[in-house]
Legacy VTK file of the C-alpha trace (Angstrom):
# vtk DataFile Version 3.0
C-alpha trace
ASCII
DATASET POLYDATA
POINTS 299 float
66.564 -171.842 -78.204
66.959 -169.163 -75.556
68.508 -171.731 -73.240
70.994 -172.744 -75.929
71.986 -169.105 -76.445
72.550 -168.692 -72.731
74.726 -171.810 -72.648
76.851 -170.595 -75.582
77.342 -167.159 -74.062
78.240 -168.691 -70.711
80.862 -170.894 -72.351
82.252 -168.042 -74.456
82.619 -165.544 -71.587
83.315 -168.227 -68.955
80.329 -167.075 -66.900
77.757 -169.075 -65.029
74.394 -169.611 -66.765
72.626 -167.630 -64.019
74.789 -164.565 -64.631
74.238 -164.762 -68.385
70.485 -165.063 -67.847
70.522 -161.987 -65.587
72.505 -160.034 -68.174
70.004 -160.876 -70.901
67.032 -159.957 -68.717
68.767 -156.704 -67.730
69.232 -155.842 -71.399
65.574 -156.538 -72.126
64.516 -154.340 -69.187
66.680 -151.452 -70.397
65.377 -151.737 -73.959
61.749 -151.918 -72.797
62.087 -148.921 -70.463
63.808 -146.898 -73.202
60.923 -147.611 -75.579
58.395 -146.660 -72.880
60.234 -143.389 -72.171
60.381 -142.329 -75.812
56.761 -143.346 -76.326
55.460 -141.277 -73.399
57.507 -138.231 -74.402
56.358 -138.531 -78.008
52.735 -138.396 -76.837
53.397 -135.258 -74.769
55.323 -133.520 -77.565
52.623 -134.343 -80.109
49.738 -133.054 -77.990
51.271 -129.795 -76.749
53.691 -127.080 -77.903
54.263 -125.764 -74.367
58.037 -125.652 -73.777
57.672 -125.743 -69.988
55.382 -128.785 -70.213
57.932 -130.531 -72.452
60.716 -129.830 -69.966
58.682 -130.970 -66.939
57.431 -134.106 -68.667
60.940 -135.073 -69.748
62.214 -134.708 -66.184
59.437 -136.667 -64.485
59.319 -139.426 -67.096
63.107 -139.841 -67.031
63.220 -139.986 -63.231
60.305 -142.441 -63.066
61.797 -144.755 -65.693
65.203 -144.640 -63.989
63.657 -145.493 -60.614
61.674 -148.412 -62.047
64.765 -149.657 -63.868
66.919 -149.520 -60.741
64.248 -151.347 -58.771
63.775 -154.148 -61.305
67.448 -154.628 -62.129
68.487 -154.316 -58.483
65.965 -156.920 -57.412
67.118 -159.217 -60.214
70.783 -159.057 -59.239
70.261 -159.034 -55.471
68.827 -162.548 -55.750
72.198 -163.649 -57.057
73.903 -162.887 -53.746
73.937 -165.381 -50.915
72.149 -162.975 -48.646
70.722 -159.503 -48.688
72.991 -158.535 -45.794
76.053 -159.360 -47.884
74.792 -157.147 -50.672
74.122 -154.241 -48.317
77.580 -154.588 -46.826
79.283 -154.461 -50.202
77.080 -151.592 -51.347
77.716 -149.536 -48.216
81.480 -150.027 -48.488
81.483 -148.907 -52.117
79.333 -145.892 -51.374
81.470 -144.811 -48.452
84.650 -144.985 -50.506
83.776 -143.715 -53.965
80.344 -142.096 -54.020
80.680 -139.379 -51.401
80.235 -136.461 -53.814
77.377 -138.167 -55.613
75.517 -138.727 -52.328
75.974 -135.075 -51.420
74.648 -134.077 -54.845
71.615 -136.321 -54.327
71.038 -134.735 -50.929
71.292 -131.316 -52.583
68.749 -132.387 -55.201
66.319 -133.436 -52.450
66.910 -130.105 -50.705
66.221 -128.190 -53.919
63.017 -130.143 -54.441
61.676 -129.792 -50.892
62.892 -126.416 -49.645
62.860 -124.759 -53.108
65.421 -121.953 -52.593
64.978 -121.241 -56.306
62.912 -122.414 -59.267
63.460 -122.594 -63.011
63.662 -119.084 -64.412
64.772 -117.469 -61.153
67.764 -115.156 -61.239
70.218 -116.220 -58.551
73.764 -115.792 -57.343
75.609 -118.669 -55.712
79.103 -117.788 -54.603
80.600 -115.633 -57.351
78.318 -117.013 -60.082
75.224 -115.094 -61.186
72.664 -116.248 -63.693
69.168 -117.419 -64.609
68.326 -121.007 -63.630
67.660 -122.992 -66.805
67.908 -126.609 -65.614
67.819 -128.751 -62.456
68.996 -132.350 -62.415
69.806 -135.057 -59.881
73.521 -134.203 -59.669
73.686 -130.591 -60.862
71.775 -127.482 -61.846
72.615 -125.056 -64.636
72.417 -121.287 -64.975
72.761 -118.933 -67.923
75.520 -116.644 -66.680
75.061 -112.897 -66.374
77.557 -110.160 -65.562
81.218 -111.199 -65.448
82.880 -109.292 -68.332
79.506 -107.818 -69.385
79.116 -104.497 -67.597
75.485 -105.120 -66.582
73.111 -107.828 -65.377
72.838 -109.302 -68.860
73.703 -112.691 -70.302
77.260 -113.590 -71.279
76.031 -116.543 -73.346
77.795 -119.114 -71.163
75.982 -121.946 -69.386
77.457 -122.762 -65.965
76.885 -126.231 -64.460
76.968 -126.251 -60.655
77.038 -129.442 -58.514
74.003 -129.671 -56.247
76.067 -130.063 -53.075
77.177 -126.430 -53.352
73.762 -125.332 -52.042
75.015 -126.542 -48.636
78.358 -124.723 -48.706
77.710 -121.454 -50.558
75.231 -118.659 -49.896
72.356 -118.441 -52.388
71.004 -115.039 -53.418
67.622 -115.092 -55.148
66.670 -111.947 -57.072
63.079 -113.018 -57.738
61.846 -115.217 -54.870
58.725 -113.764 -53.268
59.634 -110.107 -53.825
60.109 -109.641 -57.568
61.911 -106.287 -57.422
65.361 -105.042 -56.503
66.653 -101.649 -55.441
68.915 -99.887 -57.897
70.971 -96.727 -57.335
72.333 -94.165 -59.773
75.006 -91.760 -58.569
75.015 -88.215 -60.007
78.036 -86.039 -59.171
77.829 -82.229 -59.301
80.321 -79.461 -58.660
80.102 -77.425 -55.448
79.126 -74.380 -57.535
76.061 -76.139 -59.011
72.499 -75.430 -57.914
72.169 -78.797 -56.190
68.665 -78.091 -54.831
67.298 -77.614 -58.336
69.184 -80.701 -59.510
67.723 -82.778 -56.694
64.185 -81.696 -57.588
64.788 -82.673 -61.213
66.165 -86.086 -60.245
63.247 -86.738 -57.893
60.725 -86.029 -60.660
62.572 -88.253 -63.118
62.791 -91.107 -60.610
59.065 -90.894 -59.942
58.380 -90.761 -63.664
60.173 -94.028 -64.320
59.620 -96.017 -61.123
56.608 -94.824 -59.152
54.188 -97.159 -60.954
55.976 -100.147 -59.392
55.310 -99.024 -55.815
51.739 -100.439 -55.407
52.729 -103.828 -56.833
55.868 -103.927 -54.668
53.810 -103.155 -51.556
51.394 -105.971 -52.392
54.228 -108.452 -52.901
55.854 -107.459 -49.623
52.600 -108.123 -47.784
52.437 -111.577 -49.366
56.109 -112.365 -48.764
55.877 -111.204 -45.141
53.657 -114.209 -44.450
56.720 -116.425 -44.863
59.682 -114.094 -44.284
60.286 -111.303 -41.770
60.377 -108.476 -44.329
59.678 -104.945 -43.139
60.112 -102.064 -45.604
58.591 -98.694 -44.846
59.679 -96.640 -47.902
59.110 -98.011 -51.411
58.847 -94.763 -53.366
61.833 -93.419 -55.359
64.169 -91.258 -53.265
67.140 -88.970 -53.915
69.825 -88.796 -51.240
72.354 -85.991 -50.778
75.972 -86.426 -49.776
79.151 -84.327 -49.853
82.349 -85.791 -51.259
85.780 -84.408 -52.023
84.879 -83.846 -55.685
81.594 -82.023 -54.980
77.926 -82.832 -54.288
76.766 -86.419 -54.735
73.072 -87.076 -55.406
71.996 -90.736 -55.360
68.751 -91.878 -56.987
67.344 -94.972 -55.297
64.404 -96.706 -56.969
62.724 -100.079 -57.465
63.047 -101.990 -60.705
62.631 -105.486 -62.104
65.852 -107.563 -61.858
66.001 -108.095 -65.612
65.298 -104.433 -66.446
67.956 -102.794 -64.322
70.152 -101.719 -67.218
67.226 -100.526 -69.326
65.718 -98.473 -66.504
69.089 -96.891 -65.728
69.524 -95.955 -69.374
66.120 -94.235 -69.574
66.724 -92.244 -66.391
70.243 -91.204 -67.442
69.060 -90.024 -70.856
66.409 -87.836 -69.223
68.957 -86.523 -66.734
71.319 -85.481 -69.532
68.513 -83.748 -71.442
67.193 -81.913 -68.385
70.571 -80.787 -67.025
71.483 -79.421 -70.468
68.661 -76.897 -70.031
70.179 -75.455 -66.838
73.593 -73.767 -67.077
73.786 -73.529 -63.273
74.006 -77.330 -62.977
77.380 -78.867 -63.875
78.586 -82.445 -63.605
81.687 -83.008 -61.510
84.592 -84.937 -62.984
88.284 -85.310 -62.148
89.940 -81.892 -62.481
93.070 -80.114 -61.309
92.956 -76.588 -59.887
95.919 -74.234 -59.612
95.705 -71.470 -57.022
98.196 -68.623 -57.222
98.528 -66.449 -54.149
99.671 -62.846 -54.387
103.298 -62.306 -53.255
103.710 -60.824 -49.810
105.511 -57.516 -49.502
LINES 1 300
299 0 1 2 3 4 5 6 7 8 9 10 11 12 13 14 15 16 17 18 19 20 21 22 23 24 25 26 27 28 29 30 31 32 33 34 35 36 37 38 39 40 41 42 43 44 45 46 47 48 49 50 51 52 53 54 55 56 57 58 59 60 61 62 63 64 65 66 67 68 69 70 71 72 73 74 75 76 77 78 79 80 81 82 83 84 85 86 87 88 89 90 91 92 93 94 95 96 97 98 99 100 101 102 103 104 105 106 107 108 109 110 111 112 113 114 115 116 117 118 119 120 121 122 123 124 125 126 127 128 129 130 131 132 133 134 135 136 137 138 139 140 141 142 143 144 145 146 147 148 149 150 151 152 153 154 155 156 157 158 159 160 161 162 163 164 165 166 167 168 169 170 171 172 173 174 175 176 177 178 179 180 181 182 183 184 185 186 187 188 189 190 191 192 193 194 195 196 197 198 199 200 201 202 203 204 205 206 207 208 209 210 211 212 213 214 215 216 217 218 219 220 221 222 223 224 225 226 227 228 229 230 231 232 233 234 235 236 237 238 239 240 241 242 243 244 245 246 247 248 249 250 251 252 253 254 255 256 257 258 259 260 261 262 263 264 265 266 267 268 269 270 271 272 273 274 275 276 277 278 279 280 281 282 283 284 285 286 287 288 289 290 291 292 293 294 295 296 297 298
């Protein structure tokens, strides 16, 4: 009965019986592998509620099933060619002409899997795009965008899909690889008439209040990261720097914070700064002003 069906299909589509047989076997392989994939994932989903495990299982099962399918179907159809050399020649010509970008994306996927410049959940910047890595696939990876029109390192709500080959052509900045902290700076501008020494002491205390507890952990992480990267940092404690600008005295608070807490930490420090400076009338913020100076007329 199967042979009769093959003969009818061959006559209807004007194909050779061998080609029709291969098509039917290919369809059966695809159906069987699809059932196997859904069955394995259903077992994982039923036995665990771990979102990360679900994601990892879906990736590995999908890749494994795809590889097995390509192997079985490829072997089936290769036998239909007169020689394996002929098949390789045709395949190479097609790849060279039309699959250049796909090959580069595959090479990028291998690079991401072996060198691991970033992992899922890392906050990265590649070119002008910043975001948290939420997915990695054979041809692309995806990030949840931060920044852009949002005036902080917080999500915009957009998912950006980036071809894997861009890891070879664009610099990659990783906020969280190895050393899980970043330096943040807050600039406080005071008038020349302000008591800047008192203001600096206040800022130093506030910086230590909000950031000093991170110093021991940061030092430990640097020691660990230094085993792989040449990282040398001598000062990890919060610091206040003094500078003179045309508008007055500039005091800059420099402190460590978690990449995802930069805006929150800045808010807490600024609120304390405003409350403390309000208690001291000899400390005044500098802002754009215009001064008129009238000289006495000469006799």
